[in-house]
N, C-alpha and C positions, 0 to 999 in steps of 0.2 A: 504494500500500500504506500503510495507516494506521500511524503510529508511536505506540507506547504511551507514556504519561506517564512511566513509570519511566526509559525510555531517554532521553527528552528531559531529564529532571532530571539524570541522570548526565552527559549530554553538556554541559549547562550548567555543572555543577560541576567538570568536568575541568580547567578553567583556574584557576590560583592567584589571579589578579586577581579573578575572579568570586567565588571562595570568600571572599576578603578583603572584598569588597563585601557579601556575604551576612552575614559576621560583624559588620560595622559596622552593618548594618541591623537585626541582632538586638537592638541597643541602642536602637533607635527610628528614627523617620523622619529622613531626611537629604536634603539637596539634592545635585544632581549635583556642584556645586563642592566640597561637604564630602566627598563620596565620592571625588573625585579627589585631594584633598590628600595622602594618604600615598603616592600612586603617581607615578612619574616618567614620566608620559605626558600627552598632550594631552587636552583636554576632548572632542574628537571621538572619540578612541580609547576613553575611558571611556564615552562615549555608545553606542558599538558594543557594549561589554560589557553595558551596561544593557539594550540592545535584546534581546540574547540571553537575559538573565535574565527580561525581561518576556515575551518570546515563549514561554519555557519555563513561565511561570506562577509563577515564584519571587518576582517582585516586581511591584508595580504603581506606576505613576506618576500623580500627581495634578496639578492645576493650581490654584495659589493666587496670583492676579494674575500677577506675573512669575516667581514661584517655581514650580519643578517638583519637589515633594517625592517621594521614593521611599520605599516601605515594603515590608517583607517579607510575603510570603504563604507561610505555613508548611505548608499542606496537602500540596503535592508532596513536601516534605521528610519528612513523616510517612510517606508511602508508601515512600520510600527507606529510612527507619529500620526500618519493619516488615519490609521485604525483607531488610535486613542482619541483623536480629535472628535470623532463621532460621539464618544462618551463624555468628553468635556462639554460639548454643546448640550447634551442631555442634562448634565448636572447643572449647568448654568441656567437652563430653562426651568428646571425644577426649583432652583433657589430663587429665581425671579418670581415664580408663582407663589412661593412661600412668602416672599417679601410683600407681595400684593395682598395676600391673605392677612398677614400680620398688620399691615397698615389699615386694612378694613376693620380688623378686630379692635385695634387701638382707637380708631375713629368712633366705632360704635360704643366702646367703653367710655370715651370722653363725653359722648352725647348722653349716655345713661347717667353719668356722674353729674352732668349739668342740670338734669331734671330733678335730681334729689336735692333736698334742702341741706344746707351745710349743717354740720353738727353744732348744737348749741354749746357755747362755752359758758361756764358759770360766771355770773356777774360778781365783781369784787364786793366783798362785804364792807359796808360803811362803818366807820369808827363811831362809837356812841358819844 
């Protein structure tokens, strides 16, 4: 059964280490050693994460003599953003409807409070 690119993208992004790698690559090309620096793990462990990102189509690795620079491939991320955008619009519309409802509720509460008599305050006692 074929797996769709969106599922592959989200599966690759489910790990915080891979998301951190993607964030670093957004700033430009990096070597495996540079990508491993902020993480407390071995180079082989980082390489496994890079393999997942590469297989998902989110990064590509080149070869420059002994260097193996990695770079971000943003096309799969755009597909994920487009999919998420649908749900952002849904939530914005839901919050807009909630705001309208709350405004109506507050207006009716103010109207009801205006019809009530204000509570009586006891008059001060006069000195004899």
